[in-house]
C-alpha positions in Angstrom: -3.2 32.6 15.9 -3.0 30.6 19.4 -4.2 27.0 18.8 -6.3 27.2 21.8 -7.9 30.2 20.5 -8.3 29.1 17.1 -10.1 25.6 18.6 -12.3 27.9 20.6 -13.3 30.2 17.5 -13.8 26.8 15.6 -16.2 25.3 18.1 -18.2 28.7 18.2 -18.7 28.2 14.4 -19.5 24.8 14.5 -22.1 25.5 17.1 -23.5 28.3 14.8 -24.2 26.1 12.1 -25.8 23.2 13.4 -29.4 23.0 14.3 -30.6 24.2 17.3 -32.4 21.0 18.2 -29.0 19.4 18.4 -27.4 18.6 21.7 -23.7 18.4 21.2 -21.8 17.3 24.4 -18.1 17.7 23.3 -16.2 19.5 19.9 -12.7 17.8 19.7 -10.2 17.9 16.9 -8.3 14.8 15.9 -5.7 15.2 13.3 -7.8 17.7 10.3 -11.0 16.3 11.2 -13.6 17.9 13.6 -15.0 15.5 16.1 -19.1 16.4 17.2 -20.0 14.3 20.2 -23.7 14.4 21.1 -25.7 12.0 23.5 -28.7 11.6 20.7 -27.0 10.3 17.9 -30.0 8.4 16.4 -31.9 11.8 15.7 -28.9 12.9 13.8 -27.4 9.5 11.9 -29.4 9.3 9.3 -28.9 13.0 8.2 -25.8 13.4 6.1 -26.8 17.3 5.2 -25.4 18.5 8.7 -21.8 17.0 8.3 -21.5 17.8 4.6 -22.8 21.4 5.6 -20.3 21.8 8.5 -17.6 20.7 6.0 -18.2 23.0 3.1 -18.3 25.8 5.8 -15.6 25.0 7.7 -13.2 23.4 4.9 -12.5 20.4 7.4 -13.6 17.2 7.6 -16.1 16.4 9.8 -17.0 13.2 11.9 -20.2 13.2 14.1 -20.2 10.3 17.0 -22.3 9.2 19.9 -21.4 10.3 23.2 -19.5 7.3 24.6 -21.8 8.0 27.9 -24.8 7.4 26.0 -23.8 4.1 24.4 -25.8 1.0 24.9 -24.2 -2.3 26.4 -22.6 -3.9 23.0 -23.6 -7.4 24.2 -27.4 -6.2 24.4 -27.0 -3.9 21.4 -25.6 -6.7 19.4 -28.4 -9.1 20.6 -30.4 -5.9 18.9 -28.5 -5.7 15.7 -28.6 -9.5 15.1 -32.2 -9.6 15.3 -33.1 -6.7 12.9 -30.5 -8.4 10.0 -32.1 -11.2 7.8 -30.3 -14.4 8.2 -28.8 -13.9 4.3 -26.4 -11.3 5.2 -24.4 -13.9 7.0 -22.7 -11.5 9.5 -19.3 -12.8 10.2 -18.9 -10.4 13.5 -19.8 -7.2 15.1 -16.8 -5.4 16.6 -17.5 -2.4 18.9 -15.2 0.6 19.8 -16.6 2.4 22.4 -14.0 5.2 22.4 -15.4 5.9 18.5 -18.8 4.9 19.0 -18.7 2.4 16.3 -20.4 -0.4 15.8 -18.8 -2.1 12.5 -20.5 -5.2 11.2 -18.6 -7.4 8.9 -21.3 -9.7 6.6 -20.9 -11.8 3.8 -23.2 -10.2 1.9 -23.3 -6.5 2.9 -26.2 -5.0 1.1 -28.6 -7.3 2.9 -27.4 -5.3 6.0 -27.9 -2.2 4.5 -31.1 -2.4 2.8 -33.3 -0.7 -0.1 -31.3 2.8 -0.4 -29.6 2.0 3.1 -32.8 2.2 4.7 -32.2 -0.9 7.0 -29.0 0.7 8.2 -30.7 3.7 9.1 -32.8 2.3 11.4 -30.4 -0.1 13.3 -28.5 3.3 14.0 -31.5 4.6 15.5 -32.5 1.7 17.2 -29.1 1.1 18.5 -27.5 4.5 19.2 -24.4 3.3 17.7 -22.2 4.6 14.6 -23.2 1.2 13.1 -21.4 0.8 9.9 -21.0 -2.4 7.5 -18.2 -3.8 5.8 -17.9 -6.9 3.5 -16.1 -9.9 5.2 -13.1 -11.1 3.4 -13.5 -14.4 1.5 -10.4 -15.2 2.8 -9.5 -14.1 6.4 -6.4 -12.5 7.1 -4.4 -12.6 10.3 -2.3 -9.2 9.7 -5.9 -7.0 9.1 -7.6 -8.7 12.0 -4.5 -7.7 14.5 -3.7 -4.5 12.9 -7.4 -3.4 13.7 -7.2 -5.2 17.1 -4.2 -3.4 18.1 -5.3 0.4 17.4 -8.7 -0.5 19.0 -6.7 -1.9 21.9 -4.4 1.6 22.2 -7.3 3.8 21.2 -5.9 6.1 24.1 -2.8 6.6 22.7 -3.8 7.1 19.2 -6.3 9.9 20.6 -3.3 11.7 21.9 -1.5 11.4 18.7 -4.6 12.8 16.5 -4.8 15.4 19.4 -1.1 16.4 19.0 -1.4 16.5 14.8 -4.5 18.6 15.4 -2.3 21.1 17.4 0.6 20.7 15.3 -1.6 21.5 11.8 -2.9 25.1 13.2 0.5 26.3 14.6 1.3 30.0 14.1 2.8 30.3 10.4 6.1 32.3 9.2 5.0 35.6 7.5 7.5 36.2 4.5 8.6 35.1 1.1 7.0 31.7 0.6 8.9 28.3 -1.3 8.8 24.9 -2.2 11.8 22.4 -2.7 12.6 19.0 -2.8 16.0 17.2 -1.5 16.6 13.4 -2.8 17.6 11.1 0.0 17.5 8.1 -1.6 16.3 6.1 -5.0 17.2 8.5 -7.5 19.7 6.9 -10.4 18.8 3.9 -8.6 16.2 1.3 -7.8 15.9 0.9 -3.7 16.1 2.9 -0.6 13.0 5.5 -2.2 13.3 8.8 -0.2 12.3 12.3 -0.7 12.1 15.4 1.4 9.4 17.9 0.5 10.4 21.4 2.3 8.5 24.6 2.8 9.0 27.6 4.9 6.7 26.0 7.1 7.0 22.2 6.5 8.9 19.2 6.0 7.4 16.1 4.4 8.8 12.9 4.2 7.8 10.6 1.1 8.6 7.4 1.1 11.6 5.7 3.6 12.7 2.6 1.8 15.5 0.1 2.4 17.7 -1.2 -0.8 16.6 -4.9 -1.0 20.2 -5.8 -2.1 22.4 -3.8 0.1 20.3 -3.1 3.0 21.3 0.9 2.5 19.4 3.3 3.9 17.9 6.6 3.0 20.7 9.7 3.7 18.9 10.5 7.1 22.2 12.8 8.3 21.0 15.6 6.1 20.7 18.6 8.5 16.8 19.1 7.0 16.3 15.7 9.1 17.5 16.2 12.3 16.4 15.9 15.0 13.4 13.4 13.4 10.6 15.4 14.9 11.5 18.2 12.1 9.9 16.4 10.1 5.8 17.2 9.7 4.7 13.8 8.5 5.8 11.1 6.6 3.7 10.2 3.4 3.9 6.4 2.1 3.3 5.8 -1.7 3.2 1.8 -1.1 4.2 -1.1 0.7 7.1 -2.4 -1.1 10.3 -2.8 1.4 12.1 -0.4 -1.3 9.8 2.2 -0.4 8.7 1.4 3.0 11.4 -0.7 4.8 13.5 1.8 6.9 10.0 3.5 8.1 10.0 1.5 11.6 13.6 2.8 12.1 12.3 6.4 12.4 10.1 5.6 15.7 13.2 3.8 16.9 15.3 6.9 17.1 13.0 9.7 18.1 10.2 10.1 15.6 7.1 11.0 17.0 4.8 12.1 14.0 2.2 10.7 12.0 2.2 8.4 8.7 -0.1 9.2 6.0 -0.8 6.2 3.8 -3.9 3.8 2.3 -5.4 1.7 4.5 -4.1 -1.7 2.3 -0.6 -0.1 2.3 -0.7 0.0 6.1 -1.6 -3.7 6.6 0.5 -4.9 3.9 3.5 -2.7 4.9 3.0 -4.4 8.9 3.2 -8.0 7.0 6.2 -7.1 4.9 8.4 -5.5 7.3 7.7 -8.2 10.6 8.4 -10.8 7.6 11.8 -8.8 7.0 12.7 -9.1 10.5 12.0 -12.3 10.5 14.0 -13.1 7.1 16.9 -11.0 8.6 17.5 -13.0 12.1 17.2 -16.0 9.9 20.1 -14.8 7.5 22.0 -13.2 10.5 21.6 -9.8 8.7 21.8 -6.4 10.2 18.2 -5.4 11.8 17.4 -1.9 11.7 14.2 -2.1 13.8 12.4 -4.4 16.1 8.4 -6.0 15.9 7.7 -3.0 18.9 9.0 -0.2 16.3 6.5 -1.8 13.4 3.6 -1.5 16.4 4.3 2.1 17.1 4.4 2.9 13.5 1.1 1.4 13.0 -0.1 3.6 16.0 0.6 6.4 14.4 -0.6 5.9 10.7 -3.4 7.8 9.4 -5.5 5.8 6.9 -7.0 8.0 3.4 -8.8 6.6 0.8 -8.2 7.4 -2.9 -9.6 11.2 -3.7 -9.7 11.8 -0.2 -8.3 15.1 0.7 -6.5 16.3 3.9 -4.3 19.1 5.9 -0.8 17.2 6.6 0.6 20.7 7.6 -0.2 24.0 8.1 0.7 24.7 4.2 0.3 21.4 2.7 -2.9 19.1 1.7 -2.4 15.5 0.7 -4.7 13.7 -1.7 -3.6 10.1 -3.0 -4.7 8.7 -6.4 -4.7 5.0 -7.8 -1.2 4.1 -9.1 -2.3 0.7 -10.6 1.1 -0.5 -9.0 0.4 -3.1 -6.2 -2.8 -3.0 -3.6 -3.1 0.2 -2.4 -0.6 1.7 -4.2 -0.9 5.7 -4.6 0.0 8.9 -6.6 0.7 11.4 -3.5 -0.5 15.0 -4.8 0.4 17.5 -2.7 -1.3 21.2 -2.5 1.0 23.7 -1.1 0.1 27.0 0.4 -3.2 28.9 -1.0 -2.2 27.8 -4.5 1.5 28.5 -4.5 2.7 25.1 -6.3 1.2 21.7 -7.0 3.6 18.8 -6.8 2.8 14.8 -7.4 5.1 12.0 -6.5 4.2 8.8 -8.9 5.6 6.3 -6.6 5.3 3.1 -9.0 2.8 3.1 -11.4 1.2 1.3 -14.0 -0.6 3.1 -16.9 -2.2 -0.3 -18.2 -5.4 -2.2 -17.1 -3.9 -5.4 -15.1 -5.6 -8.5 -13.8 -5.7 -6.8 -10.5 -6.1 -3.1 -10.7 -7.2 -0.1 -13.1 -4.4 1.9 -14.9 -3.0 4.8 -12.7 -4.7 8.0 -12.5 -3.5 10.6 -15.1 -5.9 13.8 -13.8 -5.2 16.4 -11.4 -7.3 19.4 -10.3 -3.8 21.1 -10.6 0.1 20.0 -11.4 3.1 22.1 -11.6 5.9 19.4 -10.9 5.6 15.6 -11.4 8.1 13.3 -9.8 8.1 10.0 -11.5 9.6 6.3 -11.2 12.0 5.4 -14.6 12.3 1.5 -13.6 11.8 0.4 -17.3 12.4 3.9 -18.5 14.8 2.9 -21.0 14.6 3.3 -24.7 14.6 -0.7 -25.1 12.4 -1.0 -21.9 9.5 -2.2 -23.9 7.2 -5.5 -22.5 4.4 -7.7 -24.1 0.8 -6.7 -23.1 -0.6 -9.0 -20.1 -2.4 -10.9 -23.2 0.8 -11.7 -24.6 2.3 -12.8 -21.2 -0.1 -14.9 -20.5 0.4 -17.1 -23.7 4.0 -16.9 -23.3 3.7 -18.6 -19.9 1.0 -21.1 -21.0 3.9 -22.1 -23.6 6.7 -22.3 -20.7 4.5 -24.0 -18.5 3.3 -26.6 -20.8 6.8 -27.4 -22.1 7.7 -27.8 -18.4 5.3 -30.0 -18.1 6.6 -32.6 -20.9 9.8 -31.9 -19.0 8.2 -33.8 -16.1 10.6 -31.4 -13.9 9.6 -28.6 -11.4 8.3 -24.7 -11.7 10.1 -22.2 -9.7 8.7 -18.8 -9.9 10.5 -16.1 -7.5 7.7 -13.6 -6.5 6.8 -10.7 -4.6 4.2 -11.4 -1.9 2.3 -8.2 -2.7 1.0 -7.8 -6.3 3.1 -10.0 -8.9 2.1 -13.6 -6.8 -1.7 -12.5 -7.0 -1.5 -11.5 -10.9 0.5 -14.8 -11.5 -1.9 -17.0 -9.5 -5.1 -15.9 -11.7 -3.0 -16.8 -14.9 -2.2 -19.9 -13.8 -5.8 -20.3 -12.1 -6.9 -19.6 -15.5 -4.9 -22.0 -17.9 -5.5 -24.9 -15.9 -9.4 -24.4 -15.4 -9.5 -23.8 -19.2 -7.2 -27.0 -19.6 -4.7 -25.0 -21.5 -1.8 -26.6 -19.2 -1.9 -30.0 -17.3 -3.3 -29.2 -13.9 -0.8 -29.3 -10.9 -0.1 -28.6 -7.5 0.5 -24.9 -7.2 2.3 -24.0 -3.6 2.4 -20.6 -1.8 5.6 -20.1 0.4 6.2 -17.1 2.1 3.9 -14.4 2.9 2.0 -15.0 -0.1 -1.3 -16.1 1.1 -1.4 -13.9 3.6 -0.8 -10.9 1.3 -3.6 -12.6 -1.1 -6.2 -12.4 2.0 -5.3 -8.8 2.6 -6.3 -8.1 -1.3 -9.5 -9.7 -0.3 -10.2 -7.6 3.0 -10.2 -4.6 0.3 -12.1 -5.5 -2.8 -12.9 -1.6 -3.5 -9.0 -1.6 -4.4 -9.2 -4.0 -7.5 -11.0 -3.8 -10.6 -14.4 -4.3 -10.5 -14.5 -7.8 -12.7 -12.1 -9.2 -10.1 -13.9 -7.5 -7.6 -17.2 -9.6 -8.6 -15.2 -12.7 -8.9 -13.6 -13.0 -5.7 -17.2 -12.4 -3.8 -18.9 -15.5 -5.9 -17.5 -18.5 -3.8 -17.7 -20.9 -6.4 -15.6 -18.2 -8.9 -13.1 -16.8 -6.6 -10.0 -17.9 -8.4 -7.8 -17.6 -5.3 -9.9 -20.5 -3.6 -8.8 -23.0 -6.2 -8.1 -26.1 -5.4 -4.8 -26.0 -7.4 -3.4 -23.6 -4.4 -1.7 -25.2 -1.7 -0.4 -23.0 1.3 2.8 -23.8 2.3 2.6 -23.5 6.3 5.8 -25.6 7.9 9.5 -26.3 6.9 8.6 -30.0 7.0 6.1 -29.4 4.1 8.8 -27.3 2.3 11.6 -29.9 2.8 8.7 -32.6 1.6 7.7 -30.9 -1.5 11.6 -30.0 -2.4 12.2 -33.6 -2.5 9.0 -35.2 -3.8 9.5 -36.9 -7.2 5.9 -35.1 -8.2 5.6 -32.5 -11.0 4.5 -29.1 -9.5 4.7 -25.4 -9.2 6.2 -23.5 -6.8 6.0 -19.5 -6.0 7.9 -18.0 -3.4 9.8 -15.5 -2.1 11.6 -13.1 -2.2 11.2 -11.9 -5.7 15.1 -11.2 -6.4 16.3 -14.5 -4.8 18.0 -12.0 -2.0 16.6 -14.5 0.4 13.4 -16.0 1.9 12.2 -19.5 1.2 12.7 -19.4 -2.7 16.6 -20.4 -1.7 15.7 -23.3 -0.4 13.9 -24.9 -3.6 16.4 -23.1 -5.7 19.8 -25.5 -3.9 17.6 -28.5 -4.0 16.4 -28.5 -8.0 19.2 -26.2 -9.3 21.1 -28.8 -11.0 18.2 -31.0 -12.6 17.6 -30.0 -16.2 14.4 -31.2 -16.1 13.3 -28.1 -13.6 12.4 -24.6 -14.5 13.2 -21.1 -13.2 10.6 -18.8 -14.3 11.3 -15.2 -13.6 8.0 -12.5 -13.7 9.5 -9.7 -12.1 12.0 -6.9 -11.8 15.2 -8.3 -11.1 17.1 -5.0 -9.4 21.3 -4.8 -10.7 23.4 -6.5 -8.1 20.8 -9.0 -6.8 21.6 -12.9 -6.6 18.3 -13.0 -9.1 20.0 -10.9 -12.0 23.0 -12.9 -11.6 21.3 -16.1 -12.5 18.9 -14.4 -15.2 22.1 -13.2 -17.0 23.1 -16.9 -17.3 25.7 -17.9 -14.3 26.6 -21.5 -14.6 27.2 -21.8 -10.3 26.3 -19.0 -7.7 28.0 -19.0 -4.2 24.9 -18.8 -1.5 25.4 -18.8 2.1 23.7 -21.7 4.0 23.2 -22.7 7.8 25.9 -19.8 8.0 28.2 -21.8 5.6 29.1 -21.0 2.0 28.1 -23.4 -0.7 28.3 -23.2 -4.8 25.4 -24.2 -6.5 25.8 -25.9 -10.3 23.0 -24.3 -12.2 21.8 -26.6 -14.8 18.0 -26.1 -14.5 16.1 -24.5 -17.3 16.1 -20.2 -16.8 13.3 -18.0 -18.7 11.8 -14.5 -18.2 8.4 -13.8 -18.5 8.1 -10.0 -19.2 4.7 -8.3 -19.3 3.7 -9.5 -15.6 5.5 -6.1 -14.1 3.8 -3.7 -11.8 6.1 -1.1 -13.4 4.9 1.2 -16.6 7.5 0.1 -19.4 8.8 3.1 -21.7 5.9 3.2 -24.1 3.1 3.6 -21.1 5.6 6.2 -19.3 5.6 8.5 -22.6 1.9 7.7 -22.8 1.2 8.6 -19.4 3.0 12.0 -20.0 1.4 12.4 -23.1 -2.3 12.0 -21.5 -1.7 14.0 -18.2 -4.1 16.6 -17.3 -2.8 19.6 -16.7 0.5 19.0 -18.3 3.1 19.7 -15.3 5.7 22.4 -16.2 8.7 20.1 -14.4 9.2 16.6 -14.1 11.5 15.0 -11.9 13.3 11.4 -12.9 14.0 8.8 -10.1 13.7 5.2 -9.1 15.7 3.6 -12.3 19.0 2.7 -13.0 21.8 5.6 -13.8 21.2 5.5 -17.9 17.2 4.7 -17.7 16.8 8.2 -16.0 19.1 10.2 -17.9 17.9 8.2 -21.2 13.7 9.3 -19.8 14.6 12.3 -19.2 15.8 13.8 -22.4 13.2 11.9 -24.2 10.1 13.5 -22.4 12.4 17.1 -22.9 12.8 16.3 -26.6 9.1 15.1 -27.3 7.2 17.3 -24.6 9.3 20.5 -24.4 8.9 19.8 -20.7 11.7 20.8 -18.1 13.4 17.7 -16.8 15.7 16.5 -14.5 17.4 13.1 -13.2 19.1 14.1 -10.0 21.5 12.3 -8.1 20.8 11.5 -4.5 21.1 14.2 -2.4 20.6 17.1 -5.0 18.4 19.4 -3.8 15.6 21.0 -6.3 13.8 24.3 -6.2 10.0 23.7 -6.9 8.9 27.1 -6.8 
């Protein structure tokens, strides 16, 4: 059916289903959502039955908004809203978005805005005429979150055009005949880095992840015919924000991609932070730049966020649902329902099947699942890691010994995930007196990444969520943590005689401020270099970890050789990846069991080892493809 005819038939169906006393001024389509505008929003603001009934009958998401022409002056409405909210709510800000009719209240105590059983919020909606929403103000303000949300508001007209374009694409005429599903490996198979997979059906092309190889700057294989031109791709789906999964994405927009990007809200903000930082680091180290800041901004404008367990159409024959992956903030297993029950495939991204200090374990239950694409970073036969409890105890011993030596401890970390877990462990060890109290300096994007964690508490485990919103117990606000904000401060820490602990990026020592400290402290046997995260093959971190006595580094455009006398230790158990036992346990616990498992995101021998073991133990068809292979799923 012609898209215009389909839209008109949907409008007629909406008018048939809504109550006769509901005045509708317009019915629009944004992405997969039907938008209903009414000049009498106050009449329907407290009635959830209407959008629920519409969604069930139309099989689409529905959003009812106040007509922009009927909205009151934002400043007067602000005064009205504030007069209705008790002071105990501690309102931080109210943001008005006229294009959507939303008034978003940020409060330290959002329950005070909701009132008993949401009664106060309903009254505020009725009195103000706006679509009032309430969210908890983060205890640590995030510049990234604020700027991303502000940019989207400022570019709302452009965003509406994109969403309407996506809506038309979703209802384009489909092709009759035999249906099929296949996937093409474009990066991240038999290797760790530049993750990218193309999921193809007769109707659609979906790109899952678009990463960068942190050690070589290699990008996915975009020259394959299926991705040329780039607008042949219907959608990009991101599992999480680490650069090996999203680091090349802005380059797609540089070279002509104009479609949507789907990810969770924290992934959107974290990827912007890490991509912009990657540009900055690249210039500082004279590396090749794949994109500029303007391409990151365009990517953000094209990003459509989905929460866990929220399902949406992303092409005429593909529906997407995100599930918790337990790896980093907002990390997701991407589940695709293809056709009318034709095939179901899930891409794990990076997963952790264990409750950690930050997150709940990865989801292992799906409505349907025929194929699974899973990572194997620690999939080798001997890749068994200690528990989080054992890792914490090992870290205590190492830090206590380092304190006796009177030296400094340098911990290379990724800004997202491992940084926050290490912070939580060190804070507890010092608070309980298990190690001497010392300054813990955070260098790189760590503090800002931590602020983003507090902006999305619903993605953290319940224990930590409770802690961070009790100001006296928030571990991230402990006075032991000091943010390194300037090069002069970094220089001062490097040359200070006082013992300290430094968490610095990058996690594999491929660049960033960690190298500044390493250059200064490497030749002193009182100092300690503590690895807590994965060091990929070929990285500087892996080379040092293996015991190299000296290493050549570039500094201010010149090559220099660093002699390494500092202690080198590794604490396993902090990884955001499942180890061999957890991966096998995950497969064992899956409901339902898939018919086929495809192994990626691991070194060559680990991919093949895990594939063989899964087949032998579970009698499930497995494959460990190379890059540029195509596998027919259905």
